[in-house]
N, C-alpha and C positions, 0 to 999 in steps of 0.2 A: 585561174581557179584550179586547184588540184583535183585530179580525177580520183573518185572514191567508188570503186566497184561495189555493186550491191551483192551482199552475201546471199547465197542460195539457202533455202530452207529444207531441212531434212524431213521428208514425209515419214520416213521410218521412225524417227525419234518422236514425232508427234503422236503417231499411232502406238508407239511403245508406252507412252504415258497414259493414253486413253485406255488401252487394253489392260495395262497394269492395274490401274485403279478399278476397272471392271472386274478383273480376276480376283483381286483382294476383296472387293465388296461381295462377289458371288460366294466365295469360300466362307467369309464371315457370316453372311446371312444364313447359309446352310448350317453352319455350326450353331448359331443362336436358335434357329428354328428347331434343331434337334434337341438342344438343351431345354427348350420350352415344350418338348414332346409333341410338336406339330409335325415334324418330319422324322421318319423312321431312320434308324442308324444306317441301314443299307442304302437308302436313298441319299442320306447326307454324305456317305462315302462316295457315291457316284458323282454327286455334284462337286465335292472337293477334288476328286480326281480330274474332273473336267476343268476346274479352275487351275489345277496344277499343269495340265497340258497347255492351257492358254498362257500360263505364266512362263512356261518353257519357250513358247513362241515369242513372248515379249522379250525374253533375254536375247533372242536372235535379232529382233528389231533394234534393241538397245545397242548391240554390238555394231550393227550397220550404222546407227546414228553416230556413235563415237568414231567409227571409221570415216564417215563423211566429214565430221568435224576436223579430223586430223589431216585428211587428204586435201580437201578443197575449202576448209573453213566454213562449212555449212552450219547454219544456226540450228540449234536443237540439242545442245549438250546438256542443258538443265532438264529438258524433257526426257532425254534418254536416261539420265541419272535417276529421275523420279520413277520412270517405268521399271528400271532395274531394281530399285529399292522395293517397289510394290511386289515385283515378281519374287524377290528373295523372301519376303514375308510369307508368301504362299508356298514356295518351294521348300522352305526350311522344314516345316513339320511333315510335308509330303515325302520328301527324300528320306527323312529320319524314319518314318513309318515303313517305307519301302525297304530300307536297309534292314530293319528288324524282321520284315517279312521273309527275307531271303537268308538271314543269319540264324533265325530260330526255327525250330521244327513246326510244321503245320498242325498244331494241336490246339484244342479249345477247352480241354478238360484236364485238370491237374490234381494230383493227390500226393500226399506225403507217404502213402503206403501203396506202392505199385503192385504188390503181391496180393493184397486183400483190400480192394477198394470198398469204402463204405457206400452203401446204396442210398439213393435219395429217398427221403420219406415222402416227398411229393415231387413227382417228375416235373422238371422245369418246362415252361412253355417255350418251345423252340419256334422262332419266327422263320417262316419260309420266305426267302428272298432270292434275288438273283445271284447272291454269293453262294458258291459251292460249299456244301457241308457233308461230311462223311461221319457215320456213327463211330464214336470212339469206343470200340469194343475189342479190336484185335491186339495181340501182343506186340505188334510192330510199333504201335503208338506209345505203349508203355516203355518200350526200349528207347524210343526217341526221347521221351521225357527223362529217363535215367541218364542218357548221354548228355542232354542239354542242361539238366539241373541235378548234378550228382549230389549236391549238398542239401537238396530239398528233402528233409526227413522229418519224422515226427519228433515229439519231445516227451521225455520221461521226467516227471517232477516228483520230488520227495514230498510226501504228505497225502492226506486223504483227498477224495474227489471233491468234497465240499469246498475246500480251499481253492482249488483250481477253478471250480465253477464260479466262485465269487469273483475272482480276478478276471475270468473270461467274460462274465456278464458285464462288468464295469467297462472293459475294453470295447465290447460290442456296442454298448450304449453310447460311448464317446464317439465311436465311428459311425453311428446312426445305422447300424445293421438292423434290419427288420426281421424278426423271427416269424416264420410261417408254419413251422411244425416242430414237434419235439417228441422224443421217445425215451422212456426210462426216467422221467422227471420225478419219480418217487424218491430218487437219490439226491434231489436238490437239497442243499443245506438250508436250514431255517433262516429266513430273512433274505435268501437269494431271490432277486427280482429280475426276470428277463427284460430285455429292452422293450420299450413301448412299441407295440406292434400288434398285428393280428395274431391271435392264438390259432392253434392247429384246427379248432372246430369252426373257424371262419368268423368268430366273434372278435371284436376289438378288445385288446387287453384292458383298456380303460373302463370297460363295463363291469369289471370285477369278476367275470366268469372264469373259473379255473378249469383248464382242460383236464380231462380224465387221462391219467397215465396209461400208456399202452404196454403191451407185453415186451419184455426185454428181448433184444435181438440175439440170435445165435451167431457168433463169429468164430473165426478160425481157432483151432486148438492152441496154436502157438501164440495167440494174442491173449486169450483168457478163457476161462471156463464159463458155462452158463450161469453158475452161481455167483460170479463176480459182478459188481455193479457196472453197468454200461449205460451211458447217456448219449443220445444223438440229438443235436440241435441243428436245424436247417434255417438259414437266413437268406435274405435277398438284399442286395445293396446296389445303389446306383452311384457311380463315381462322380464326385462333385465337379470335376473339370470337364471330362469328356462325355459324361452322361451315359456310360456303358453299364448295362445291367449285369451283375454277377450273382450267380447262385452259389452259396457257400454251405458246406456241411461240416460240422465239427463232431468228432467222435471222441469220447472220453471213456477210458477203461481203467478201473481201479485194480491194481495188482499188488496184493499184500499192503505194503506201506508206501506205494508209489502210484502215480496216476499217469497213464500214457495218453497223449493227445495227438490225434491225426486230423488233418484238414483236407477238404476237397473243394475246389473252386472251378467254376465253368462260366463261360460266356454263352449267350443265346444266339448270336448272329455270326455266320461265317465259320470257316474251318480254322482260322488262325486268330489267336488272341494277342499276338505281338508281344508275348511275355508278360502280359498284365496280371494273369492269374498267379504265376509264380512269384511275382513281386508282391502281390497282395498277401499271399501266404507267408512269405519270408518276413515281410514287415510286421504282420500280426504276431507271428511267433517271437520275433525279436522283442516286441513290446510286452508280450506275455512273459518272457524270460525276465524282463526288468520288473514287471509287476510281482513276480514270484521270487524276487531277490536273485534272479539269475541262476537259480538252482535247476539245472536241466542236464539230462543225459540222453544218449542215443538209445 
């Protein structure tokens, strides 16, 4: 009777599969709980980083499992492959986020006008978490933005402010931006309807209560004079995939026969936005260009 040696079993491969499934389940549950607003963003990030560290350990176990299979023919090749696949599902987004963390400047507040930032109408509610956060006030942060996003500038559109407001309102509604405050709304065009949201007096817009326009802001002399129409609209938006809350401020200034649009966007958690605010502004301005037939200037 021929001798058939019994193949050894790779313990590392077996644990690679077990821990890989656990790491993927841990990260997925944290993500889902955050999307359901059960877990805060900072806590979700901590759990995902933990699952990422566990996934990195799984990669090492999978390598040992493959090495045992190659050297001594140990059983566990499928288990090592499954563990490596689960680890890759976790490490993919984690490594991508870490790369953006080191490639982009550590800022969480972006504006198309780095010289004269539009002020918030209502100060965003900053969440105090374990993530470090520095007030975005110094000129060094604005220099970081200018170096990282040199093409992030405002838009000048031909036409009155009413036309731009109408296109902007339609875009904000389609993106489900919720308006929380406004200023200078006496310049709104007839028929312009802000997105369904809470009005600046705290009442829901569906109640039919029209907010009382406030005094026009005084901005820099190189932007406009006090007699020129100025409209400020502040929104809040939660990204549909990651569930990150963004505060957005839109400033429109009518200058003779043109309207200048500036945007400001900020996140509430941590010091680094991983470039999401810049992408938000660029994407919105691109769609606004298309809505206004692409007539834009610097």
